[in-house]
C-alpha positions in Angstrom: 96.2 1.9 59.6 96.5 2.1 63.3 99.1 2.8 66.0 99.5 0.8 69.2 101.0 2.8 72.1 101.8 2.6 75.7 101.6 5.4 78.3 104.1 4.4 81.0 104.9 5.7 84.4 108.7 6.1 84.5 108.9 5.3 88.2 106.4 2.6 88.8 106.3 1.0 85.3 102.5 1.2 85.4 101.3 1.1 81.8 98.2 1.9 79.8 98.1 0.3 76.4 95.9 1.8 73.7 95.5 2.2 70.0 94.4 4.9 67.6 93.9 5.3 63.9 94.4 9.0 64.2 97.5 11.0 65.0 99.0 9.3 68.0 100.2 12.4 69.8 96.8 13.9 69.5 95.5 10.9 71.3 98.1 11.4 74.0 97.0 14.9 74.5 93.3 13.8 74.8 94.3 11.2 77.5 96.2 14.0 79.4 93.2 16.3 79.2 90.8 13.6 80.4 93.2 12.5 83.2 93.8 16.1 84.4 90.0 16.7 84.5 89.3 13.4 86.3 87.3 12.0 83.4 89.4 9.2 81.9 87.4 6.2 80.8 89.9 3.8 82.6 89.4 4.0 86.3 92.7 2.1 86.9 94.7 4.7 84.8 92.9 7.6 86.4 93.9 6.3 89.9 97.5 5.7 88.8 97.6 9.3 87.5 96.6 10.9 90.8 99.5 12.5 92.6 101.8 12.4 89.5 102.4 14.9 86.8 103.0 14.8 83.1 106.8 14.5 83.5 106.3 11.2 85.3 104.9 9.6 82.2 106.1 8.7 78.7 104.2 8.0 75.5 105.8 5.1 73.6 104.8 4.0 70.2 104.8 0.2 70.3 103.7 -0.6 66.7 102.6 1.5 63.8 101.1 0.7 60.4 98.8 -2.0 61.9 95.9 -2.8 59.6 92.7 -1.7 61.3 91.4 -5.3 61.0 94.3 -6.4 63.3 94.1 -3.4 65.7 92.3 -5.1 68.6 94.4 -8.3 68.3 97.7 -6.3 68.4 96.5 -4.1 71.3 95.6 -7.2 73.3 99.0 -8.8 72.4 100.8 -5.7 73.8 98.6 -5.6 76.9 99.5 -9.2 77.7 103.2 -8.6 76.9 103.6 -5.5 79.0 100.6 -5.7 81.3 
């Protein structure tokens, strides 16, 4: 089972939608580590992160218990819905 999540800037509403089949908050910590080190795979998210700090962002679970076979479809749904 997977979890679909959003990492949202509280001020600008910029949002990164992702999914994980592991512990969601561990994934959040991995994103923060990559962003703080300038090594995030999403250039757009990395640029949005610059000049902000952790308290400017929130980690929101959008959907949990998603079958792995539907993970990509649900992630794309949320990307379009929030995007």
